[in-house]
BAFI-3210 file (N, C-alpha, C; in Angstrom, 3 decimals, decimal comma, padded with zeros to 6 digits):
// residues 89
n [1|2|3|4|5|6|7|8|9|10|11|12|13|14|15|16|17|18|19|20|21|22|23|24|25|26|27|28|29|30|31|32|33|34|35|36|37|38|39|40|41|42|43|44|45|46|47|48|49|50|51|52|53|54|55|56|57|58|59|60|61|62|63|64|65|66|67|68|69|70|71|72|73|74|75|76|77|78|79|80|81|82|83|84|85|86|87|88|89]
n.u [-014,711|-015,065|-012,411|-011,243|-012,578|-011,562|-008,817|-008,853|-009,900|-007,876|-005,779|-006,675|-006,672|-004,024|-002,959|-004,270|-003,115|-000,587|-000,631|000,322|-000,878|-001,959|-002,212|-004,596|-004,500|-002,651|-003,379|-001,418|-000,652|001,192|002,356|004,075|006,697|007,957|010,371|011,803|014,334|014,300|011,781|011,723|013,467|011,886|009,527|010,854|011,615|009,191|008,055|009,764|009,062|006,491|004,931|005,719|004,898|002,160|001,060|-001,050|-000,408|-001,004|-000,251|000,373|001,056|002,143|002,853|001,847|-000,872|-002,195|-004,915|-006,553|-004,918|-005,095|-007,755|-007,612|-005,734|-007,157|-009,277|-007,675|-006,725|-004,452|-002,126|000,032|002,198|004,538|006,822|008,424|005,213|003,888|001,212|000,005|-002,384]
n.v [-011,418|-012,175|-012,778|-010,246|-008,977|-010,575|-009,929|-007,158|-007,317|-008,712|-006,775|-004,706|-006,010|-006,606|-004,020|-002,737|-004,453|-003,587|-001,026|001,215|000,768|002,431|001,843|002,582|004,799|003,455|002,068|002,176|000,907|001,767|000,739|001,970|003,117|006,027|005,763|003,798|002,897|001,398|001,763|004,513|004,494|003,235|004,884|007,102|005,927|005,280|007,782|008,842|007,402|007,903|009,849|008,979|006,299|006,627|006,316|006,013|006,796|005,578|006,418|004,907|005,498|003,437|003,515|005,959|006,072|003,623|002,468|003,299|002,242|-000,250|-001,011|-000,683|-002,499|-004,891|-004,619|-004,982|-007,534|-008,129|-009,738|-009,478|-007,260|-006,010|-003,620|-002,292|-002,563|-003,338|-002,894|-003,492|-002,416]
n.w [-044,022|-041,360|-040,813|-040,912|-038,695|-036,674|-036,880|-036,264|-033,655|-032,419|-032,654|-031,135|-028,640|-028,296|-028,235|-025,920|-023,979|-023,827|-022,678|-020,171|-017,206|-014,446|-010,960|-008,527|-005,592|-002,998|000,117|003,157|006,244|009,045|012,100|014,719|016,939|018,583|019,627|018,565|016,508|013,933|013,203|012,609|010,408|008,524|008,371|007,177|004,835|003,525|003,402|001,474|-000,922|-001,236|-002,949|-005,387|-005,655|-005,185|-002,497|000,367|003,429|006,699|009,852|013,015|016,226|018,624|021,437|022,507|022,111|022,919|023,276|021,041|019,003|019,544|018,820|016,032|015,362|015,964|014,139|011,832|012,176|013,673|015,584|017,275|019,228|018,335|016,897|014,022|012,384|009,181|007,094|003,983|001,642]
ca.u [-015,253|-014,659|-010,948|-011,045|-013,037|-010,524|-007,617|-009,201|-009,974|-006,561|-004,978|-007,103|-006,293|-002,539|-002,715|-004,567|-002,188|000,692|-000,712|000,857|-002,121|-001,476|-003,224|-005,137|-003,696|-002,542|-003,386|-000,328|-000,830|002,371|002,253|005,495|007,071|008,874|011,714|012,216|015,155|013,805|010,392|012,151|013,984|010,724|008,844|011,526|011,588|007,870|007,858|010,565|008,505|005,023|004,460|006,034|004,000|000,766|000,706|-001,926|000,115|-001,602|000,624|-000,227|002,058|001,500|003,070|001,293|-002,349|-002,547|-006,286|-006,907|-004,330|-005,672|-008,951|-007,275|-005,070|-008,167|-009,890|-006,782|-006,450|-002,928|-002,124|001,190|002,429|005,802|006,909|007,470|004,320|003,419|000,107|-000,164|-003,505]
ca.v [-010,323|-012,748|-012,553|-008,897|-008,727|-011,233|-009,182|-005,944|-007,653|-009,102|-005,642|-004,138|-006,657|-006,408|-002,599|-002,547|-005,134|-002,940|000,177|001,206|001,169|002,718|001,463|003,719|004,921|002,200|002,295|001,550|001,269|001,603|000,667|002,298|003,717|007,096|005,441|002,638|003,330|000,793|002,484|005,836|004,276|002,933|006,067|007,897|005,346|005,401|009,242|009,065|006,869|008,250|010,441|008,122|005,120|006,927|005,759|006,726|006,296|005,881|006,087|004,592|005,392|002,542|003,736|007,123|005,862|002,234|002,044|003,479|001,400|-001,771|-001,126|-000,667|-003,818|-005,932|-004,612|-005,506|-008,911|-008,215|-010,406|-009,088|-005,784|-005,568|-002,685|-001,785|-003,471|-002,622|-003,587|-002,959|-002,757]
ca.w [-043,074|-039,960|-040,690|-040,648|-037,408|-035,707|-036,903|-035,526|-032,193|-031,888|-032,678|-029,974|-027,476|-028,114|-027,957|-024,567|-023,091|-023,801|-022,040|-018,805|-016,406|-012,969|-009,969|-007,688|-004,438|-002,016|001,557|003,960|007,653|009,804|013,476|015,031|018,132|018,320|020,162|017,678|015,169|012,758|012,752|011,994|009,055|007,672|008,047|006,335|003,423|003,093|002,985|000,237|-002,138|-001,022|-004,069|-006,653|-005,658|-004,841|-001,204|001,333|004,550|007,939|010,965|014,347|017,225|019,669|022,806|022,944|021,889|022,871|023,196|019,630|018,124|019,646|017,919|014,582|015,257|016,020|012,835|010,769|012,569|013,990|016,909|018,151|019,520|017,949|015,898|013,040|011,601|008,019|006,364|002,667|001,083]
c.u [-014,911|-013,220|-010,678|-011,398|-011,990|-009,264|-007,741|-009,210|-008,585|-005,689|-005,416|-006,732|-004,767|-002,331|-003,154|-003,687|-000,953|000,560|-000,234|-000,322|-001,611|-002,563|-003,595|-004,126|-003,752|-002,425|-002,182|-000,504|000,585|002,204|003,785|005,522|008,112|010,265|012,406|013,090|014,710|012,515|010,882|012,699|012,862|009,953|009,475|011,540|010,196|007,588|008,593|009,875|006,996|004,353|004,578|005,218|002,577|000,311|-000,124|-001,433|-000,726|-000,690|-000,072|000,893|001,533|001,724|002,364|-000,303|-002,646|-003,964|-006,798|-006,231|-004,674|-006,803|-008,664|-006,532|-006,115|-008,909|-009,057|-006,370|-004,944|-002,852|-001,013|001,255|003,710|005,734|008,283|006,537|003,812|002,382|-000,020|-001,422|-004,762]
c.v [-010,893|-012,535|-011,186|-008,592|-009,422|-010,525|-007,767|-006,173|-007,905|-007,844|-004,841|-004,735|-006,444|-005,022|-002,359|-003,205|-004,436|-001,510|000,146|001,786|001,270|002,381|002,713|003,773|003,647|002,566|001,488|001,881|000,826|001,883|000,984|002,936|004,872|006,751|004,249|003,118|002,685|001,428|003,780|005,635|003,895|004,033|006,958|007,272|005,463|006,817|009,519|008,490|007,173|008,692|009,605|006,954|005,314|006,180|006,668|006,147|006,615|005,369|005,941|004,506|004,631|002,853|004,909|006,838|004,393|001,690|002,297|002,624|000,020|-002,000|-001,373|-002,111|-005,009|-005,895|-005,205|-006,954|-009,071|-008,747|-009,967|-007,556|-005,250|-004,451|-002,715|-002,914|-002,703|-003,396|-002,815|-003,355|-002,587]
c.w [-041,597|-039,852|-040,226|-039,224|-036,396|-035,696|-036,051|-034,033|-031,674|-031,815|-031,374|-028,700|-027,269|-027,733|-026,464|-023,627|-022,878|-023,073|-020,647|-017,853|-014,993|-012,089|-009,222|-006,371|-003,566|-000,575|002,286|005,336|008,420|011,171|014,017|016,485|017,908|018,845|019,431|016,522|014,004|012,183|012,114|010,645|008,112|007,374|007,152|004,828|002,809|002,617|001,460|-000,971|-002,074|-002,431|-005,300|-006,783|-005,409|-003,596|-000,339|002,678|005,851|009,024|012,281|015,281|018,448|021,057|023,371|023,024|021,862|022,698|021,755|018,684|018,386|018,929|016,475|014,433|015,152|014,628|011,652|011,071|012,768|015,344|017,907|018,328|019,224|016,990|015,234|012,474|010,362|007,240|005,018|002,015|001,843]
res [m|k|k|l|r|l|i|i|i|s|f|i|f|m|f|t|c|t|l|n|i|k|a|k|e|l|d|v|y|l|f|h|s|d|t|c|p|h|c|a|e|e|r|e|y|l|e|s|i|k|n|e|q|e|l|n|i|h|y|f|e|v|s|k|f|p|s|s|t|d|k|v|r|k|g|l|k|i|d|n|s|y|v|p|i|t|i|i|g]
***
């Protein structure tokens, strides 16, 4: 009886380990500038994988709204003001 239980538990464990488990949506924070060509490339790339990877993208334009982006930077503990800056998670 114990061997049967062990076999069943082993089978369940092996079956659950092989399941393809998807993660929940992932938050991505992108600090960018409209005049930065690297930022434009990164925005384009993130938009292209957004649905495939289930990304929740938050864009922060640093040159237009410096006071609001400063609050977010402090909350995320970002020390510099360079762009692009991408925070994942």
